[in-house]
ZAMARGU-4260 file (C-alpha; in steps of 0.2 Angstrom, whole numbers, plus 5000, padded with zeros to 4 digits):
<rodrens>
0) 4933/5021/4867 | 4919/5009/4872 | 4906/5019/4861 | 4898/5003/4855 | 4896/4995/4872
5) 4891/5011/4881 | 4877/5015/4868 | 4870/4997/4869 | 4870/4997/4888 | 4863/5015/4889
10) 4848/5009/4878 | 4846/4993/4889 | 4845/5003/4905 | 4834/5017/4898 | 4821/5004/4893
15) 4822/4996/4910 | 4820/5013/4919 | 4804/5016/4908 | 4795/5002/4917 | 4785/5006/4933
20) 4792/4990/4941 | 4804/4977/4935 | 4796/4961/4931 | 4805/4944/4930 | 4803/4945/4911
25) 4811/4963/4911 | 4826/4957/4921 | 4829/4942/4910 | 4828/4954/4895 | 4840/4966/4903
30) 4853/4953/4907 | 4851/4945/4890 | 4855/4962/4882 | 4870/4965/4894 | 4876/4948/4888
35) 4874/4952/4870 | 4882/4969/4872 | 4897/4962/4880 | 4900/4948/4867 | 4898/4961/4853
40) 4911/4971/4861 | 4923/4956/4860 | 4923/4952/4878 | 4928/4934/4880 | 4914/4921/4882
45) 4921/4915/4899 | 4922/4932/4906 | 4904/4936/4900 | 4897/4921/4908 | 4905/4925/4924
50) 4899/4943/4924 | 4881/4938/4919 | 4880/4924/4932 | 4886/4936/4945 | 4873/4950/4940
55) 4858/4937/4940 | 4863/4930/4957 | 4864/4947/4965 | 4848/4954/4956 | 4839/4939/4963
60) 4846/4941/4980 | 4842/4960/4980 | 4824/4956/4976 | 4824/4969/4961 | 4809/4961/4954
65) 4793/4971/4958 | 4803/4984/4967 | 4800/5002/4962 | 4819/5005/4962 | 4823/4989/4953
70) 4830/4998/4938 | 4842/5008/4948 | 4847/4992/4958 | 4851/4983/4942 | 4862/4997/4935
75) 4872/4997/4952 | 4873/4978/4951 | 4880/4978/4934 | 4892/4993/4939 | 4899/4983/4954
80) 4901/4967/4943 | 4911/4977/4930 | 4922/4985/4943 | 4926/4968/4950 | 4929/4961/4933
85) 4941/4976/4929 | 4951/4974/4946 | 4941/4983/4960 | 4954/4997/4962 | 4968/5006/4954
90) 4985/4997/4955 | 4999/5010/4957 | 5016/5009/4949 | 5029/5003/4961 | 5041/5015/4970
95) 5057/5008/4977 | 5062/5013/4995 | 5080/5015/4988 | 5080/5022/4971 | 5081/5019/4957
100) 5064/5011/4953 | 5067/5000/4938 | 5052/4997/4926 | 5054/4985/4911 | 5042/4985/4897
105) 5039/4970/4886 | 5027/4966/4872 | 5025/4962/4854 | 5030/4973/4840 | 5016/4985/4835
110) 5008/4987/4852 | 5015/5005/4854 | 5028/4999/4867 | 5041/5012/4863 | 5029/5027/4863
115) 5022/5020/4879 | 5039/5020/4887 | 5040/5039/4883 | 5022/5042/4890 | 5026/5033/4906
120) 5042/5043/4908 | 5032/5059/4905 | 5019/5053/4918 | 5032/5049/4931 | 5040/5066/4929
125) 5023/5074/4932 | 5022/5064/4948 | 5038/5072/4954 | 5050/5058/4949 | 5066/5060/4938
130) 5065/5047/4924 | 5078/5040/4913 | 5074/5030/4897 | 5084/5015/4891 | 5082/5008/4874
135) 5087/4990/4871 | 5076/4986/4855 | 5089/4982/4843 | 5077/4971/4832 | 5065/4984/4825
140) 5073/4996/4813 | 5075/5014/4820 | 5067/5009/4837 | 5082/5016/4847 | 5081/5032/4837
145) 5063/5033/4839 | 5064/5033/4858 | 5079/5045/4858 | 5068/5057/4847 | 5054/5056/4860
150) 5065/5058/4874 | 5072/5074/4866 | 5054/5081/4864 | 5051/5078/4883 | 5068/5083/4889
155) 5071/5066/4897 | 5088/5057/4895 | 5089/5041/4884 | 5103/5028/4885 | 5107/5013/4874
160) 5114/5002/4888 | 5108/4996/4906 | 5115/5011/4915 | 5104/5013/4930 | 5112/5030/4936
165) 5106/5048/4934 | 5088/5046/4939 | 5076/5039/4952 | 5065/5029/4939 | 5073/5019/4925
170) 5061/5014/4911 | 5068/5000/4900 | 5061/4997/4882 | 5065/4979/4876 | 5064/4971/4859
175) 5047/4963/4853 | 5042/4952/4839 | 5027/4951/4828 | 5022/4934/4836 | 5026/4926/4853
180) 5042/4915/4851 | 5055/4907/4862 | 5069/4919/4857 | 5060/4935/4862 | 5056/4927/4879
185) 5074/4922/4882 | 5080/4940/4878 | 5067/4947/4890 | 5071/4935/4903 | 5090/4940/4902
190) 5085/4959/4903 | 5074/4955/4918 | 5088/4945/4927 | 5101/4958/4924 | 5090/4973/4928
195) 5081/4966/4943 | 5066/4977/4940 | 5052/4982/4952 | 5039/4982/4938 | 5038/4971/4923
200) 5024/4979/4912 | 5017/4970/4897 | 5010/4983/4884 | 4995/4976/4876 | 4986/4983/4860
205) 4968/4985/4865 | 4963/4984/4846 | 4970/4966/4845 | 4954/4959/4854 | 4955/4942/4859
210) 4973/4940/4852 | 4978/4953/4865 | 4971/4941/4879 | 4980/4926/4871 | 4997/4936/4870
215) 4995/4942/4888 | 4992/4924/4894 | 5008/4918/4884 | 5019/4932/4891 | 5012/4928/4909
220) 5017/4910/4907 | 5035/4914/4905 | 5039/4931/4913 | 5035/4938/4930 | 5023/4951/4923
225) 5017/4963/4937 | 5005/4974/4927 | 4997/4978/4911 | 4997/4994/4900 | 4983/4995/4888
230) 4988/5005/4872 | 4977/5012/4859 | 4962/5011/4870 | 4955/5027/4861 | 4955/5018/4845
235) 4945/5003/4851 | 4926/5007/4849 | 4922/4989/4856 | 4934/4988/4871 | 4934/4969/4873
240) 4952/4967/4876 | 4952/4981/4889 | 4938/4972/4898 | 4944/4954/4896 | 4962/4954/4899
245) 4963/4957/4918 | 4949/4944/4921 | 4957/4932/4910 | 4975/4933/4916 | 4973/4940/4934
250) 4986/4953/4931 | 4981/4971/4936 | 4979/4984/4922 | 4989/4999/4929 | 4989/5011/4914
255) 4980/5014/4898 | 4985/5025/4883 | 4971/5036/4877 | 4978/5045/4862 | 4993/5049/4852
260) 5001/5063/4862 | 5014/5060/4874 | 5003/5065/4889 | 4989/5054/4883 | 4990/5040/4896
265) 4980/5038/4912 | 4980/5028/4928 | 4968/5013/4926 | 4953/5016/4938 | 4941/5001/4937
270) 4927/5011/4945 | 4929/5026/4934 | 4930/5015/4918 | 4914/5006/4923 | 4905/5023/4925
275) 4910/5028/4908 | 4905/5012/4900 | 4888/5014/4909 | 4886/5032/4903 | 4888/5039/4920
280) 4903/5050/4915 | 4919/5052/4925 | 4919/5068/4933 | 4934/5064/4945 | 4946/5061/4930
285) 4939/5077/4921 | 4943/5088/4937 | 4960/5080/4938 | 4964/5084/4920 | 4958/5102/4922
290) 4967/5105/4938 | 4983/5099/4929 | 4982/5113/4916 | 4971/5127/4923 | 4978/5139/4936
295) 4965/5141/4950 | 4967/5160/4952 | 4966/5162/4933 | 4950/5151/4933 | 4942/5161/4946
300) 4946/5178/4938 | 4939/5171/4921 | 4923/5165/4930 | 4921/5183/4938 | 4924/5191/4921
305) 4911/5180/4912 | 4897/5184/4925 | 4901/5203/4925 | 4901/5203/4905 | 4920/5208/4905
310) 4924/5192/4895 | 4934/5196/4879 | 4939/5186/4864 | 4957/5186/4871 | 4950/5177/4887
315) 4941/5165/4875 | 4957/5161/4865 | 4966/5157/4882 | 4952/5145/4887 | 4953/5137/4870
320) 4972/5134/4873 | 4968/5126/4890 | 4954/5115/4883 | 4966/5108/4870 | 4978/5104/4884
325) 4965/5094/4894 | 4959/5084/4879 | 4947/5082/4864 | 4930/5090/4867 | 4921/5074/4863
330) 4931/5065/4876 | 4928/5078/4889 | 4909/5078/4886 | 4909/5059/4889 | 4916/5062/4906
335) 4901/5073/4911 | 4886/5062/4916 | 4872/5062/4903 | 4883/5070/4890 | 4890/5055/4882
340) 4877/5054/4868 | 4879/5072/4864 | 4898/5070/4861 | 4893/5057/4847 | 4884/5071/4838
345) 4898/5083/4838 | 4913/5084/4825 | 4927/5073/4831 | 4944/5069/4826 | 4952/5079/4811
350) 4935/5088/4808 | 4934/5095/4826 | 4953/5099/4825 | 4950/5109/4809 | 4936/5119/4817
355) 4946/5123/4832 | 4961/5129/4822 | 4949/5140/4812 | 4943/5149/4827 | 4961/5151/4834
360) 4966/5157/4817 | 4952/5170/4817 | 4956/5177/4834 | 4975/5177/4831 | 4972/5188/4816
365) 4963/5201/4827 | 4972/5216/4835 | 4971/5217/4854 | 4959/5231/4853 | 4948/5220/4841
370) 4948/5206/4853 | 4944/5217/4868 | 4929/5225/4859 | 4922/5216/4844 | 4910/5230/4841
375) 4923/5239/4831 | 4924/5226/4818 | 4918/5235/4803 | 4918/5227/4785 | 4936/5231/4781
380) 4942/5224/4797 | 4933/5208/4795 | 4940/5206/4777 | 4957/5209/4784 | 4955/5196/4797
385) 4948/5183/4785 | 4963/5185/4773 | 4975/5184/4788 | 4967/5168/4795 | 4964/5160/4778
390) 4945/5159/4782 | 4930/5168/4774 | 4921/5184/4780 | 4906/5172/4784 | 4917/5162/4796
395) 4922/5178/4805 | 4904/5185/4806 | 4898/5168/4813 | 4912/5168/4827 | 4908/5186/4832
400) 4889/5182/4832 | 4891/5167/4843 | 4903/5175/4855 | 4891/5190/4857 | 4877/5179/4860
405) 4887/5169/4873 | 4892/5185/4882 | 4874/5192/4883 | 4869/5175/4890 | 4882/5176/4903
410) 4878/5194/4907 | 4860/5188/4911 | 4865/5174/4922 | 4877/5186/4931 | 4863/5198/4934
415) 4851/5185/4940 | 4864/5178/4952 | 4868/5195/4959 | 4850/5199/4961 | 4849/5184/4973
420) 4839/5173/4962 | 4854/5161/4960 | 4867/5157/4973 | 4881/5168/4968 | 4897/5170/4979
425) 4909/5179/4968 | 4922/5169/4959 | 4919/5150/4957 | 4928/5140/4970 | 4932/5121/4972
</rodrens>
């Protein structure tokens, strides 16, 4: 997400950093580039004008012109302005003092509202809550069945009526329409009046651009919307709706969908998103994702095994499984400062998935002894592995060679660390 905007802004600030001092002409050019980048990303003109005006005013006030740190100051000023535009800080989902907490989802058809309901339920459960899903979408064919199927996958109960018992968090999926109309609003108003929710979340399709902003404004005019959920953010290379909708409506963005899987939803952190957009990465979110799927003791043991050259293909296979749970490798690289551009050069989407499946298939076709000691892989064994994994002997040879080179490198690093030329304190710690 935001690839186009990130690339433009990264180029703008790289050019600014290349100047010994920022001149007034440099500042004007940088601000003009920021303005064009935001407009090309489909951010609304009114929002762009407000942000650019704030950046210029603060840059003048900070006296960045002729300052040796002027470029860094401009980046910080743009970062802070973006954070303010996005909402300053994360807005948590309500939690009622006396359960259940009731959450109603509203929105147009096609925004991913039903899938979002399941994702929110999954997220709530990870936070220690006991969610229940209620489907009231009688308009879209098979909408109720879809939510029931998703609920079964997650092991979360789904009901077809406003029954609030059985859980401490009730998530209600309402009917949508292809366009905003009075009948849809009246139905939503009736559900809200009966359910008395603590949250009314509007699901907005990030790919809809300015139409998403217009829809959010229309819903806000009729319903007591307490927060926004941006769906399909991962599919929107421009990101305009994501950046405009909060500033245009004043409604806080609370969550954003970042993929098709039922765990691909994140709390919306304005500061972290601004860092991603400016190519600064998002280490905090990366660590949170890793901690959710990686056992700390296991991670420490694997780190020790790597530095002592005891790392096997079986260990490597386990790490691949953990990485898959955290997310696509391209998305993970973007969270590491300075690695965003590299991620654009790597295979992504279906191609990356195919490469990962190929590696998994090759290792899965090995015996435990072969995984522990690839040196025993003679020609006949490699042919058997290639047949069993549906790959070629060349693919098997390439994987074994790359793994051998990685293990040699880690052995050298471990030796240097133990010799005292690198700070080594045994297993890695937080």
